[in-house]
N, C-alpha and C positions, 0 to 999 in steps of 0.2 A: 649901192643904188646905181642903176644904169638907166638913165632917162626915166621911163615909166615902169621899170621893172626892179625887182629886188632879186639878186642872184646870190648863191651861196655855195661854198665848198665844205667838205668834211675831210679833216685829216685825222688819222688814227695810228696808234702804235701797233705795228704788226707783231711785236713780241707779245702783246696782250690780247689782241683780237684777230680772228680770221675774217676774211672778206664776207663770208655768208652772214656772220653775226652783224657786221656793219650794214650790210644791205637790208637786213631786217630792221635795224634801228632807223635807217633812212626811211623805210616804209612807215614806221610808227610816227616819225616826225611829220611826214607828209600827211598822214591821216589826221594828226592833231591839227595841223595848219588848215586843212580843208574843213574840218569840223568847226574850227573857230570862225572861219569865213561864213560858213552856212548858218551858224547860230552862236553868237557871242555870249548868250545868256545861259547856255546849257552847262550843267555840272561837269567838271573835268572827268570825274570818275565814271561817268556814263558814256564817254566817247568810245566808240568801237575802233580799237587800234588794229585789230587783226584783219588781214586779208582773208578772203574766202578760202584760198588755198591753205593758209596756215591754220585756219579754224578747222578745216577738214582733216589736216594732218594731226592736230592735237586731239581732236575728239573722236576721229574715226580710224585713221591709219595706225596710230599708236595703241588703239584699243580693239584691234581685230581679234576677237576671241576664238579659241579653238572650238571644235565641235563639242557639244555638251557631253560630259562624262556620264556614264551610267550611274544613276542615283537610286536604283531600285533596292539596293541592299543596305542593311544596317551594319554597324561596325562589328558587332559580335558575330554576324554571319560570315564575315571575312575571316575572323578568328576560327570559326567552326570549320571552314574550308581547310585551314591549315591542320586542324585536328585530324580530319579525315585523311589528309595527305601524309602526315607523319605523327601518329599519336604518341610514339615513344620519344620523340625529340624533346630536348630540354626547353621549357618555356620560361621559367622563372628561376633565378639563382639568388639565394639569400644566405650569405656566409657559407656554411657547409650544406645547407639544404637545397635540393634541386627538385623542381616540380615539372613533370612532363606535360605536354599539351593535353594528353588524354586525362591525366589526373586533375589538372587545372579545370578542364571542361566539366568533368564529372562533379567536382566539388561545387562549381558555380551553378550547374544545373540543379543540383539538390537544393541549394539555397534559393535559387530562383523559384522553384516550385513552392517553397515555404513562403516567399515574399508575395507570390500571387495569392496564396491562401490568406495572407495578412491584408489583402486589399490593394496591392500595387497595380496600377493601371497606366496605359500610355499617357505621356505628358505629365505624369505626376512626379514631382521632385521627391527623392529619397535621400536623406542626409547620410553621410558616412564620415565617421571621425575615428580614425585608427592611426597608430604608429605605422611606419613603413614596414610591411611584412607581406608574405604570401597571402595571408588572410585578407589584406587590403585589396590585392589584385582580384582575389576570389569575389570579394564583396562588390567591387566595381562591375565586374563581368555579370554577376548575378542580377544586379539592379537593371542592367541593360537587357538581359535575357528575359526578365520579368516584364519588360516594357516600360520601366520607369526611367527617369533622368537622374543621374547621380549629382548630388549637391555636396562637393568636397569641403570638408572642414579639417584643417590641420591642427592637431592637438598642441603643436608648438606655438600657435598664434595666441595672442592675449585672450583670456576668457571672455572679457567684455565684448570683444570683436566677434567672437564665435556666437555668443548669445544674441548679438545684434542681427547677424545673418540668419540665425535660426528663427528669430521673431519675425523677420521680414518674409522669409520664404514659407514659414509655417508648414513644414513637412509633417506628415502623419507618422512617419517611421524614421528611425535612426539606427544605423548599423554602427556599433562602437565596440571598443575594447576598454580595458581599465584606464589607459591613458586618455582616451577620448571622454570617458565619463568624468574623470577627474578635471579635465580642462573645461568642460561645460558646466559642471557643478550641479548639485541636486535640484536647485530651483528651476534651471532650464530643462532638466530631464523630466520634471513633473508634467510638462505639457506635450510630451511626445512619447510614442511607444518605442521602446528600445529592444533591438535584437542584439544579443550578446554573442559576438563572434568568437569569444574565448571559452564558451560553455564546454564543459567536459563531455557532456552527452547532449549535443545539439538536437533540437526537435526535428531537424531536417535530415538527420543522418541516414534514415531508412527510406527517404523519398527517392523517386526515379532519378537516375543519372543521365537519362536520355535528353537530347535537345528538345526545346519547346517549339511549338508550332506558332509562327508569327501570325498567320492568318486567324488562328483561333483567338489570339490575343488582340486582334485588330490593330496590330503594330505595322507601321510603314516607315520608310526612310525619312518622311517628313515630320515624324514625331521627335521630341526632344531627346538628345543624348546626355546632355549635362547642363547645369546652371552654375557658372563660376562668377563669384562676386569680385568686383573691382572697387577702388576707392571713389568716394563722392565728395564734391567740394562743400556740400552742406553738412557734412558729418554723417551722412547716411550712405552706406555702401549700396551698390546696385548690382543686381544679378543679371548676367548676360545669358540669354537662352540660345543654345546652339543645337541644331538638329543633326541627326545621323547623316543625312545627305551632304551637309556642309563639311563634315569631317571626312567622309568617304572620298569626296571629290578632291580634297586637299592632297591625298596620297596619289590619286590617279593623275592629277595635274602636274605633280612634281617628279613622278617616277622616271620620266625620260631623262631628267638631270642626274638622278642618283643611282638608279638600278639596284635598289635594296634587294637582298636575297635572304634565304634561310640561314646563310652562313654568317650573317652580321650579328654582332653582340652590341646591344644598346645599354646605356646607363639610364636608370630612373634616378636622376640626380635632383630634380626639382620637386618642390612640394606639389601635391595634387591640387592644391588651391591656386596654383599658378598655371596658366594654360600652356606653357611650354611642355608641361608633363603630358598633355594630350598627344603631342608629336612623339615624345619619347615612348610612352606606354603603348599606344596603338601602332606606332611605326614598327616596333619589335614584333608584336603579336599579329599584325596584319600580314607580314611577310614571312612568318615562320621562324623568326630569329630568336635570340636569347635576350631576356630582359634581366639585367643585373640591378638588384635593389641596392642603392648606396645608403648605408646607415647615416643618420643625421650627423653623428660625431665625425664620421669620415668625410662627409661633404664639407664640414667646417675646417678641415685640415688639408691644405694643399699637398703636404708631404704624404699623408696616408692615402689620399685620393689618387695621387700619381702612382703609388705602389699598386693600388687596386686596379687601375687601368692597365698597367703593364702585365700584372700577374693574370688578369682575367681575359686578356686578349680582346679588349674593347675595340670595336671598329668604327662605331658611330658615336661621337661625343657631341652633346649639345650644351652650350655654355653661354652665360652672359659675359660680355667682354671683361667686366671687372673681376669675375671669378677666374676667367682664363688668364688674366694678367698674373695672378698669383701662381697659377699652374706653370706659366712660362718660366718664372724664376726657378721653380723646382726642376723643371725639365733641363734647364741650362746647367744646373749644379750636379745632376745625377747622370748615371750612365744606363739606367734602366731603359730597355727597348720597348717602345709601344708598337701596337699593331693597327693604329688608326688609319681608316680610309678617309673619313670626313670629320672635320670640326665645324659645327654649324653654330653661328652666333645669332642671338636674338635677345629680346627682352629689354634692351637699352641701346643707346647710340654707341657705335663703334668708332673709336679714334684709331685709324690704321697705324699710326706711328708706334703704338704699343707692341706691334707685331715684329718690330725690327730684330729683337733678340731671337725670336722664333725662327725667322727666315735666315738668320746667321747660322743656324744649325740644321735647318730642314730646307728641302727644295720646295718649289711652288706646288708640286703635284703629289707629294708623298709626306703627309696627307694633304688633301685639298681643304683649304679654308674657305668658308662660304658665309656671307653675311645675309641674313634674312630678316628684313623689317616686318613687323606684324603687330596686330591688335587683337585683343580678345573678341571684340565685336565683329571681326571679319575672319574668325576661325584661324587663330594662331599665326599664320604667315601670309604676307601679301606680296613680297618681292624676293628676288634671288640675285645675288651678285657673287660670282666666283672671283676670289681675291688672288692677287699675286704680289710679288715683292715690290713692284712699281707703285702699288697703292700706298705704301708706307711714306712716300714723299709727298702725298697729296693731303691737303687739309680737308676737314669736313668728314661726314660719314656717308660713304657711297652705299646705297641700298639696292642699286641695280634696276632690273626690269620686272614688270608684274608677272605673277603666275598667270598662265595662259587663259584661264576661264574668268579672270577678273577684269574690271575696267577701272582705270585711274584717271582722275581729273585734278588739275591744279586750278583752283578758282579764286577769284577776288571776293571782296566783301559783298558784292552785288550778285554773286553766283555766276559770273561770266569767266570764261577761260582766260588765264593770264598769258602774255606772250611767251614764246619759247625761251627758256633761260631765266625768266623772271620768277620771283618767289610767289607762291600761292599756297592756299590751304589745300591739303590732300583729302579728296573724297574718293571712296572706294565703292564700286558697284560690282555686280556679278554674283556668281554662285556661292561665294564665301560669306556673304553678308548675313549676319545672325538674324534671328526672328525679332529680337528687341530685348527690352529690359523687363524682368519679372515684376509684375505689380506696379509698373511705372509707365502708364500710357502717355502721360504728358512728356516725360523725358524721352521716351521712344519716338514720339512724333517730332521732337526737337532735333534729335541726332540721326535718326533713320528717315531720310527724306526721299521724296520722289526723284527719280533719275530722268531728267528731261532730255538727255542726250542719247540714250540707248535705242530708242525707237520701239522698245518692248512695253506692252501694256502692263502696268503694275510694277515696273522695275523700280528698285530702290537703291539708294547709295548711302553709305555711312559717312557722316561728317566727322573727321578724325580730330581736328584741332591741331594737327601736326603741319609744320611748314616744310616745303621742299621746292626744288627746282630741277629742271632738266639740264643735264650736262650736254656738251656738244655731240657726244656719241649716243645720245638717247637714253642714257642711264639716269636714274634719279639720285639726288643728294639730299639727305635729311638735314634740316636746318634748325630743328627745335620745335617749340610749342608756340601757339598764339595765346596761351594763357599761362597760369602759374604751375600747371601740372608738371611733375618731374618723375623720372624713373631712377631708382637706386637699386643696384643688384637685381634688376629684373622686376622689382615691385613698382607698380604704377601707383603713385602717391599724389593726393591732392593736399598741398600744405594747408589749404583752408579748412580741411576736415580736422586736421590736428589742432589748428588754432581754435576752431570751434569747441573742441573738447577741452582745451586748456581754459577757455573762457567760462566753462561750466564750474570751475573751481571758485569758491566764494572769495578767495583772496585776489583773483585775477580780474582786472577790469578790461584789459585788451591784450591781444597777442598777435604776433606775426611769426610765421615759420618760413624759412628759406633753406635751400640746398647750398652748401658750401663745401669746398674741398679742404681736407686736412693737410698737414705738412707732407704726407706721403702721396698726395694727389688723389686720395680716395674720397668720393662724395659722402657727405653725411648731412643729416638734418639738424638745424640749429633753430631754437625758439627764443624769441625775445618777448618779454612780458612787461606790462604796466600793472603795478600792484594797486 
């Protein structure tokens, strides 16, 4: 105290904070004091701490979107352009079988004509449940060419889960093989018309192999491309509806970073029920590259998978961090030479320290390691971060900067932007935001909300439930969830869903499910029950 005044000074550790950060903190403190003087009764959480300059920086300068990308085309049209460009180029590799772009296109066209005859129309989900094979790729393409939206069902998933998805989506048509029919069971198949893709003499064998006319089908890029189901906290999975335009712009908006070409070899490593497969599958076929189908047994063996990568000349590898950790161990033990240009992480949080053994053997640029945070509801990827060896000494999961046609906001519980560097819930707006949840209007309204910051009429943003903060360089760091949801090996899991299923058992009165690490540091689910 100095007579009628109160004076103050701030001391700070320069080893921990830079001056700009402390200047912002001083501004927040002054804003708080002024608000207290103006109205001592107002709730603290409602006080506006941000200056107009910082608010503009967070909401506008960090979110200047690039010019809109062309959205007039559908995914399969981009594939068809590659067919015209190089019909004899190899499109799909499955063990010793190779399928050219021309052959793949012809097979898909014949099947598409058949599907149209079976009543497939735009925005109509068509289920597909097959083991990983060229027939699966043909089926996915045919559904799109017929105007439908593919509803992927992995026969390796629990039968009860598959039937739950089938009941919720209620597709009229199912494309299946023997494994798919066995996984679903006779009872589930009784309510859906099945197209057998293993038929010795398929009904569509003599149908036209020519491309279909989108205008005649009434199909546009704003129609659905796929519906992928994610976990739900109430025990009910929810189907995310994604349009062609949202997938097409994903590749347009990221191509300046990657420069994918027809010379790239991609792995289809992940299940088609996991949206990382959208990036793998259409990334290869969009740019005229080769799509290598990784058998399920190989995907489960880091040794076999490493051999496949080296022998097949894979250049683009997409991995969850936990899967890549096992691959690092093999890479360090063996001398097999890989041809990778990119290793792209996604599906779960990356702890950069796991990359130390990799960088001990490889440079920062050969191959390039990239972390891409993403969500099914915002079309696979949201951010991009080129990693280097210095990242391994940093804690937390760096997820980088947004894809150019998206908008990112870190908001507090009242929907207001948090100060730069503070933790907030991540909201995503822009061209990648999905249409919503299939048959779930209430949940859609809860999670896909109006974007009050964009200035565009009807703009929406997705409330992710993920926590993040801005680092001093303007990159984002992922900090976990604001609820109980977890990700294990890329699978988004609501522990509450599993607890709800456990409580259905007559011997279980209550249950709690949590994610814990085993002795090897690998995450796993553990359930505790009260009998």
